[in-house]
C-alpha positions in Angstrom: 2.6 -26.2 2.6 2.3 -29.4 0.5 -1.1 -28.3 -0.8 0.5 -25.7 -3.0 2.6 -26.4 -6.1 5.4 -23.8 -5.5 6.9 -23.5 -8.9 8.8 -20.6 -10.3 5.8 -19.1 -12.2 3.7 -19.3 -9.0 6.4 -17.6 -7.0 6.8 -14.9 -9.6 3.0 -14.3 -9.6 2.8 -13.9 -5.9 5.9 -11.7 -5.7 4.5 -9.5 -8.5 1.2 -9.1 -6.6 3.0 -8.2 -3.4 5.2 -5.7 -5.3 2.1 -4.1 -6.9 0.5 -3.8 -3.5 3.6 -2.3 -1.9 3.9 0.2 -4.7 0.3 1.2 -4.4 0.6 1.6 -0.6 3.7 3.9 -1.0 1.9 5.8 -3.7 -1.2 6.3 -1.6 0.9 7.5 1.4 2.8 10.0 -0.8 -0.3 11.2 -2.8 -3.7 10.4 -1.2 -6.3 9.4 -3.7 -9.6 11.1 -4.4 -12.5 9.3 -5.9 -13.2 9.9 -9.6 -15.5 8.6 -12.3 -14.0 7.3 -15.5 -15.4 4.9 -18.0 -16.4 2.4 -15.2 -20.0 2.9 -14.2 -19.0 3.7 -10.6 -16.9 6.2 -8.7 -13.6 4.5 -7.9 -10.4 5.0 -6.0 -6.9 3.8 -7.2 -7.4 0.7 -5.0 -10.8 -0.1 -6.5 -9.4 0.2 -10.0 -6.5 -2.1 -9.1 -8.8 -4.7 -7.7 -11.2 -4.5 -10.7 -8.2 -4.7 -13.1 -6.7 -7.8 -11.3 -10.1 -9.5 -11.1 -10.8 -9.1 -14.8 -7.2 -10.2 -15.6 -7.9 -13.4 -13.7 -11.0 -14.0 -15.8 -9.1 -13.3 -19.0 -6.6 -16.0 -18.0 -9.4 -18.4 -17.1 -11.1 -17.8 -20.5 -7.8 -18.4 -22.3 -7.3 -21.7 -20.4 -10.9 -22.9 -20.9 -11.7 -21.6 -24.4 -8.5 -21.6 -26.4 -5.3 -23.5 -27.1 -3.4 -20.2 -27.3 -0.3 -19.4 -25.2 -1.0 -17.8 -21.8 1.6 -15.1 -22.8 -1.1 -13.7 -25.0 -3.5 -13.6 -22.1 -0.7 -11.9 -20.0 -0.2 -9.2 -22.7 -4.0 -8.5 -22.9 -4.2 -8.4 -19.1 -1.3 -5.9 -18.7 -2.9 -3.7 -21.3 -6.3 -4.0 -19.6 -4.9 -3.2 -16.2 -3.0 -0.1 -17.6 -6.3 1.1 -19.2 -8.3 0.6 -16.1 -5.8 2.3 -13.8 -5.4 5.3 -16.1 -8.9 5.9 -17.4 -11.2 3.6 -15.3 
């Protein structure tokens, strides 16, 4: 596994994603999801909204890396707020 730089932030990132997926799996087993339409232009399930939220969060981080000299903590804050909005009202 020498191709990957296993630093603490990378490990925290992957552990967080695994934890989110585990929580969503348990939540889905306890309370099955029904499709709904929110502010997104498509009908989505919880998993769809999670995927869209994580994908856009990745783009937010890439934009911060490529376009600004600001701290990535700001990008993280924006991403968490975005993910909460998409999961709740998306």
